[in-house]
N, C-alpha and C positions, 0 to 999 in steps of 0.2 A: 892716733898713732897706734900701730899694731905692735903688741908685745908678745913674746914667747918665752918660755922657760926651758932651758937646757939643763939636764941633770943626769946623774948616774943613780941607779937604785940597786938595792940588795934585799931580797925577801927570803926568809927562812920559813919552812913549813913545819907544822907541829908533829907530823909523822916522819920527819927527816927530809933531807934534801933542801935545795935552795935554788933561787933564780936570781940572776943579775943581768943588768943591761944598761943601755943609754937611751935617752928619750929626749925629744924636743916637742913641746906642746904649746898650743895657743892659750893665752890667758886674757881675761878682762882685768883691767886695772894695772897697777905697777908692780905687784908682787903676789906671791902665793906661798902659804906656809908648807912645811915638809909633810905635815899630817894630811893635808888636803891632797898633795901630790901622791902620797902612798895610797890613800883611799881610792883615788882615780885609777891608778895602775891596777890595783886588786880588782876593782869592779869592772874596768874595761877589758881585762884579760880573763875575767870570770874565774879567778883563783879561789880555791877552797882550802880550808885548814891552814890559814896563814898565821904564823907566829910573829916573830920580830920582823920589822921592816926598817930600812934606813935609806935616806936620801943623801947623796954626796955631790960635791962639785956643782951646786946649783948656781945658775947664772941667768939673769934676765937679759934678753936680747931684743933689739928692735928689728922686726922682720914681719913681712906681710903674713897674715893668717892663712893657713892652708885648709883648715876645717873648722867646724863648730868649736867654740872655746870650751875648755873643761869646766869653767865656772857655770856656764849655762847648762852643761850636760849633767852636773851634779844636782841641779834643782829638782 
């Protein structure tokens, strides 16, 4: 069964400014923690000087995977 995580994120930068958005990502397994999601967003977008990050409205959904899962990408 293919699972994805849908969530909103907010990232603050240490030199000021912020970034927020919504995302839907493939996952392996039944769940993923907020720390792993934030790490993936920062690495995938190649963000620098990241301060605080927050994940909101996280929801696991059953939906066919669209690309390589984030769990495999983090290895």
